[in-house]
N, C-alpha and C positions, 0 to 999 in steps of 0.2 A: 162599120171600120174597116178601113183599108189600111192593109200591111203589107210593106215592103221588106225583103229579107235580102239583105246585101252579101253575098260569099256563098259558097255551096261547102262541100266536105261533110266531114261528119258533126259540126255544128250546125251548118246551115240547113243541110236537109232533115236532122233532127228537130229543128227548130218549125220548120215547114211541117213535120208529119205532127209535131205534137199541137200546133195553133190550128192548122187545118183541120184536124180530127175533133178537139175537144172545145173549139171557140167557134161561135154563130157569128162569121166574118162576111162582110160585103165583098170581098175579094182578098185573095194572098198572092203577091209575086215573088220571085227568087230570082236575083240577078246575079248569074255566076261568071265570073271572067273566064274566058278561051283562053287566057295567058297564064294562070296559075297553075303551076307543076303540081301534080299530086303523088302522094308517096304511100304505098299499102306497107308500112313495114310491120304492122302489125301493133294491135292495140290491147291492152288489159284493162278488164273492166271491174268495177267494185260490186258488191253484192247487192247495193241498192238499186243496180241497172236492171236487173230483174222487175223491181218496182215499176220501171218505168216502162218497160217492156209490157206488163200486164196493163198499166193504165191505157195504153193503147191498142190493147187486146193483140198483141205482137207474139206467135206462138216462137218459143226458144227453137224447137226441132226444126221449124220451117227457117227462120234466118240463119241457123248454124251453116246449112248445106251451102245456102248461097252466098255468105260470107267467109268461106271459109275456115269456119270456126273451129274452137274445141272448147273443152270443160275445164272451170278453174274452182279449186277448192280453198286455196290456201296460195300465199305468197313466201318462199323460200330465201332466207338470207344467209348469203354465205361471207365470210371473213370480215365482217364490219367491228367486231370486236377487235381482233386482232389479226395478223397475218395469215395465220395457220390455223384461227380458232375454230372451225366449222361451219357447220351451217345449224339455223333452227327456223321453225315454222311460226307465221301469224296466219291460222287457218279461221274461216268462217265458223259461225254456228257456236252455240252456248258450252262452255265448260263445264262436263259433270262432277268436277270436284274442286273443291275451294282450293284456291292458289296457296296459301298457307300447308296444306296437305303435302302439296307437291314441293314445296320448299324445305318442308322438314325432311323429305325423301333426299334431296339435292344436298342438305347438311349433313345428312346421314350418309353420302356417299352412292347411293344406291342406284342413282342416275346423275347426268350432268344437266347444266343450265341448259345447254342447245336440245335437250329432249323435255324441256318443261310442258311445252304444249302438246305434245305428243301422250304426257302422263294425264292430262285433265280433259282432252279433247279429242274424241274419236275421228274428227274430221282431218287433223294433223298427220292421223297414222293414215288413213285413205289416201292423201295425197301421196305420202313419203312412199307409199307402197305400190304407187303407180296407177290406183284404182278410182272406180267412178261411183258415186251414190247419186242417184236422179232425185232419191227421195229427199235427200240432205239440203242445207243452203249452198246454193253455187251461182257462179256467174262466169262468165266467157271471155274467150280470147277470141278476136275476130280481126281481119284485114280491114284496116279503115277504109279503102276507096271501094273494095266490094260493099261494104256496109253502108256508104253513101249512096252507091248506084242503087240498091237493094229497098232503099228508103222511098228514092226518087220514081223506082218501078212499081212497087207495091202499094204503097200509103201515102201520095202525094199525087194522086189524081186528079185533084181540085186546084191544084196549085198551077198559076203562069209561071212560064219559066223564058226567063230573057238570057241569051247567052252575050254579054257584051262587059266591056270596063266604064267604071263610072270615072269620069273625069272632073267634074266639077259639083257642086250646088247653088242652091239658094236659099237664104236662112231668113228668116221672118222670127217674131216674138216666139211664137211656140216651139223652135228649133230650127228642123230643116223644113221647107217650104219644099223644094222639088231637087232631085237629083238630076245630071246633065249626064247621057251616055254617049260613047266615043262614036256614033252615027249620028248625032246632034239631037237625039230624041228627048225628052223629059220624063220621068216617073214620080208622081205624087202620091203621097198617105198621108194616113193620121197616125200611123206610127212605124219606125223603119227599127229594124235588128238588124243591127252589126256584127256578121260572121267574118269577119275580113282578116281573121287571123292576128298574128303580131303587130300586122300595120295598123291598126284599128283605126281604119279609113273614118269612119263617121265621129265615133266617140273623142279617140285620141287626136286627130288630126285635124277634122272639120270643127268640132265644137271644144276642143281644146281643154278635156277633161285634165286634170292633173295627175300624174302616176305615181304611186306607192311602190319602191321597189323594197325586194325582200333581201337584198344581200348583207344585210346585218345577221342575219339568221341562217340563209342557206348560201352554201358555195358556189355551186353549177350554174352554169350559164350554157353550155354548148353541147351539142351530141353529135355522134355520128351514128347513123343507122342503114342497116342492110337486113337482107334475107338469106339465109344460107339452107343449103338442101339437108334433109336429115341424112344421118348415117346409120343408125339402127331406129326405124320410125317407131315399131310396136314398143318399145324401150323408152325413146326420148319425148315420145308424146305422153306428155304428164300431167296431171290437173293442178299445176300451179306454174304461178310464174317465178321465175330465178332471177334474183338480183344478186351480183357476184362483185366486192369490194376490190378493185385493183388498184395501181399505184395512183390514180389521181382523181377517182370518181367511181363509179360502178358501170358494169355491165347488164342489161338484162337481156333475159332469155323470154320469149312467149312461143310456146309451142301450136301454131296452126294446124291444119290439116295438110297441106301441103308442102310448108316450108317451115322454118323457125325464123319469126322475125326477132333481130337481135340490134343491140348497139350499146354506145357508151356514153355516159352522162358525165361530162369533166369540168373542171375549172380551166378556163383559157388564161387563168391569172398564174397557175401552175407549170401548166404545159404547152407547146406549142400545138395548133391542129394537125400538123404533119406527125409530130411526136404521139400526140394521141392516138392518131389513127392507126399507125404503127402497133400502140400499147392492145387495141382492141383487136387486131390482125393477129397478135402473139396469142392473145387469149382464147381467139375461134380456134386456132391450130391447134393449142394446146389439149382444147375439146375433140379434136379429129376432124374437124367442119373442113369440107374442100370449100375453098374462097377463090377459085380460080376464075369463078365466073360472077362474081358478087360485085354489084355496083355499091357504093359507098356515097351516102347523101349526108353533106354537114347541116346539122341543123342550129344555127344560132337561136338560144332564148331568151325571151324579155321575162325576167323573174319577177313578180309582182302582181299588184293590182292597181285600178284607177280609182282614184276616191270616191267615185260613185258608177255603178254600172248604169240607172236609170235617168239619162239627163234631158229633160223638157220632152219631146215625141220620139229621143232614141234610147235604144237599149242594147246593151252589148252582151252576147252569149258565146261563150268560149274564148278562146284565146285572146278575143278582140277585150274583153272585161279581166282578165288576168290569165296568171298561171302559176303555180309552185315550183314543179318541175315533175319529171316521171313517176319517182318513186311515189309507191303506196295506190299507183293507178288513179291520179288524181284530176287528169286531163279532161277524160269522156265522164267522170266524176261531177265535176262542176258543171257540166252541157246540162245533162239529166237535171239534177237538183235544182239549178238556176231555171230551169224550163218550167219545173212543177211549180216552183216560185211565181213565175211570171204568169203562167194558167191562172194559179188563186188570184194575181192580180189585176188579170184583164178580164175575168168571167164575166163580170156585170157590162163591161163596154170600156168606154175611154177612162182610165182610171186617175181620180183626184189627186193632188198634190201631197195630201197624206201615206197615200197606198204608193206611191213611188218613193217617198222617204222612208217608208216600212219596207219596201223590197231593196233599199240601196243598204239598211240598216241590219238585215239579215244576212246580202251575200257579202258583204264587207266583214262582218263577224265570221261567215263560216270560211272565208278567204283565209283570215288572220289565224284562227286556230287550227285549219287545216295546214297551213306554212309551219307552224311552232310543230304539230304531230311530228311532219316530216323532219325537222330539224331535230327532233329528239333520236333519230336515227342516228345521226353524227354526233351529238355531244357526250353520249356515252360511250365512244371509241376509246380503247388505248393503245391503237395503231401508231406507231413513230417512227415507221420504216421509210417514209417521204415527205418531203416539206408541208406536203398538201396535208396528209393527216396530221402532223405536227402541229399546224398551225388550227386545226380544228380540236386539237387536245387542249391546246392552250387558250383559245379565242374567249375572251370575255361577253358573256353573253347577258343582258340586261332582263332579269327576271324579276325586279324588286318593284317598281312602277305602279300604275294606278290600273291595272288589270285586273278583274275580277272573274274570270275564268271558272267555269265549274267542273266539265268533265275532259276539257280539252285546255291546252294552254299549259306553257312552262311553270308559271305559278300554280296550275292546278296540279303538275305532277310532282312539283317541290311539296306540295301540300302532303300528298298521299305518301312520298317517302319518310316525311319530318316531321307530319303532325298527325296524320291517321295511320300510321305506320302499318297500312294494308293497302291491298290495290282495290278501290273501292267501287271500280263500274268492270264488272266481268265481261259486259255486252260489248265493251269497247277494247281497243287493239293495246292500250299501252302496257299492260301487263305480260302481253307476250313478246314484245320491244325490250322491255326491260330486262325482264329475264332471260331473253334471248342474249344480251349484253351482259349477264350475271350481276344483275341490280336486284335486290329484294327490298322491298318495305317493311318486311317481318321484324320484329323484335323478338317476340316469343311466339310459340306457335300456339295456334286455335285448336287443334283437333288432337284428340287422344294418339299418341303413337304408336297405340296397338293397330291403327288405322291404316299403317303406312305399308304395309303388306297387301290389304286390299287394293289399294291405289296400283300396287304392282301387277297384282294377280288381273284385275280389269283391263288395264293395257295387255297382259298376254290374251286374254279373251277376246279382246277387239281385235287382235291380229290374226287370231286364229279365223274368226266368224268372218272378216271381212278376205282373207285371203281364199276360203272356200265356197264365199258366196256373192262376190263383187265382180264385175268384170273389170279389165285393164281400160282405160279410155281410149286406148285403140280399136279393142273390142266392141265396146260399145257402141263408137261414132261410126264404124265401119257397117254396124248389123242396122241401128236403130235408125242413124242419120241417112247415111250412102247406100241402103240397103244392098250391099254386097255379099 
């Protein structure tokens, strides 16, 4: 089977790495436009990213150095509930106590809903203390441009590379017969992989696959992005991504090795691009960052997915298939998860129509349920300080329909709160988000009240042990990765 990948960046080179190393192909070609700008503002990855690395036998320590990366144990959310409501964590790993015990302590006033994760999961404490534990669940922050370059250099030796623009195509019953490049040459393949970003050149423009927007549940459509220098690297290099809600959206902070990747995700319906840029600048300056040499890049976002990702002999990976918005690190998440599913679909060779349909059903389901999970971060808000947040407070979400999601989806959250009266899936993140937003599913305690002091004592034990035994992120990276 001959495969042609159109587009580079993280999606293109992750696709090339996956397919060239896991499939027995006649030939794999990657076509990358020399006129497409790149932006290394920083990427935050999901914990399943490590499963993709292991599948490709990529060593985390190896690529961290070349990608300017750092460690991630958690996501920290600030002021999503109210304007000055404080911060809470959504950590990786399994909780050590039942949610009901933590909520008993909250109701007793022993700690607040913001401390929920730190009372049941020691990784939340590790992250909050600025420490790192290599033996625990973790993922990474990385520079997206350096990541793509690393994959090309180290894991795509057998991939043919063409630097050119695709300017046309020939279509047949099987889909795309050939692509025409700007130098007049043509490229044929059995399978074309669209990694052209939001333009979705092959799937959206050439094959005209219909697009399904998510603007009915997700408010944001634009971002400003930049990088800022550290003011105190040893302190600011933490093992979590921070998301801070401000006037018309939220600001991300991703600590890389050399700089901090940051940006503002906002709704263009509520604020102009220039005003949004000034809101971001104000936020960065309030944190003490020097922005005098920062370059700000505006990133329009196409929020939603295509009805099908795999159409005839074209499959889209990355932004060309769909995008939810950057919250919860779902950008690269959909890339590596869809690539693993694509490998399963192609491992026997050219797939049957059923296999394509099965792939489409799975990817569409995953996109939809993740979009509703991201929406949960907004639907629980009680902010009313701007029109943006008032609109989210008063938005009518259709959660009654024919959806029958189990672990994710708005209907599933409704069942957890009002029918099951408990957080049923501690391995999933809903209970961290809900509790951080001061929402509890419990109507009656399930644990003996005498256990509450045990919960508090264990938290103090975690803090003492972590403080004495674990290095800071800076200490670990400079010693174990950079060898200084």
